[in-house]
C-alpha positions, 0 to 999 in steps of 0.5 A, a space after each residue: 507559487 507561495 511559501 517556498 523556503 529559501 532553505 529548501 532545494 527545489 529543482 523543478 519549475 512545475 509547481 502550482 499555485 498556493 504551494 508550501 515547501 518547508 525548509 530542508 525539503 528536496 524536490 528534484 527535477 521533473 517533479 510536478 506539484 499541483 495546487 495547494 500542496 504542502 510539503 513539510 521539512 525533510 521530505 524528499 521527492 525524486 524525479 518523475 513524481 507527480 503530486 496532485 492538488 491539495 496533497 500534504 506530505 509530512 516530515 521525512 517522507 521519501 517519494 520515489 525510492 528506487 528499489 535496490 537489490 544490493 545482491 542480497 535479494 533473490 528477486 531482481 527488482 523491476 520498475 519504472 521511474 515514476 510515482 503518481 499521488 492523487 489529489 487530496 492524499 495525506 502522506 505520513 511522516 517517514 513513509 516511503 513510496 517506491 518508484 512505479 507506484 500510483 495512489 488514488 485520490 483522497 488516500 491516507 498513507 500512515 506514518 512509516 508505511 512502505 509501499 513497494 514498486 509496481 503497487 497500485 493503491 485505490 482512492 479513499 483508502 487507508 494504509 495504516 502506520 508501519 504497514 508494508 505493501 510489498 511489490 506488485 500488490 493491488 489495493 482497491 478503493 475504500 480499503 482499510 489496512 490497520 497498523 503493522 500489517 504486512 501485505 505480500 507481493 503479488 497480492 490483490 485486495 478488492 474494494 471495501 475490504 477491512 484488514 485489522 492490525 498485525 495481519 500477516 500474509 505470504 506468497 511462498 509456500 517454500 518459505 524462501 528455501 528454494 530461492 526465486 526461480 522467476 515463477 509467480 509467487 502469489 499472495 492472497 486474494 481478498 475479495 470485496 467487502 471481506 474483513 480480516 481480524 486482528 493478527 490473522 495469517 493468510 497463506 500463499 494463494 488463498 482466496 478470501 471470498 466476497 463478504 467473508 470474515 476471518 476471525 482474529 488469530 486464524 491461520 487460513 490455509 485454504 480458500 474461504 467461501 463467499 459470505 463465510 465466517 472462519 476461525 481457528 488454526 487452521 481456519 475452518 468454517 464456523 457459519 454462514 453470514 447474511 446473504 452477500 450480493 454476488 456470493 455463491 448460494 
């Protein structure tokens, strides 16, 4: 155990070798920190977090935020008090990772990103700057989500998907007018190898097929078949792309 500042608040003993914890960082009890971890100033890690080997956490990041409804939310948050950050991850400045979140090995969480409770992020994935990953969202391996994109709750993104910047998604066709009655509000499902263009909008429950491409600025109101290119408002099929393994023919 090396490089722990006297100005840091460290309340756990489960710390690996060659760890650096800078001044004014706060590490609560029942946190596990692996070998070679670097924690920069003003990071807060709450109890129950597990940080894998060779993770770097940049200034101001908050890991283990408990969701608080404050009486204003229609949906009461549900979560367990743990976070698991895989080996070799990089957590950007001022990123907020809620409780009940797992992040796979080698993943980058960009500056100011927010990952809500019950979400699962895969390995070697990029969550860009100021991206919001809402509650109970599944993001696969080797996914790229570019800056300022908003991923709805109850959404699924399979492996090897590319999502450009400023993409919007939704999970409520009533756009909040009916409150939350406990029934599932389903976000989009983006199948493996699909690509979503800059500023596209995906409506609740739509499926983007295997290897499909959604053009920039499109508004997707219905399912997109495997291996198709869609464009426009509302989005319509423009052509079939090259054959995609596993796609419908």
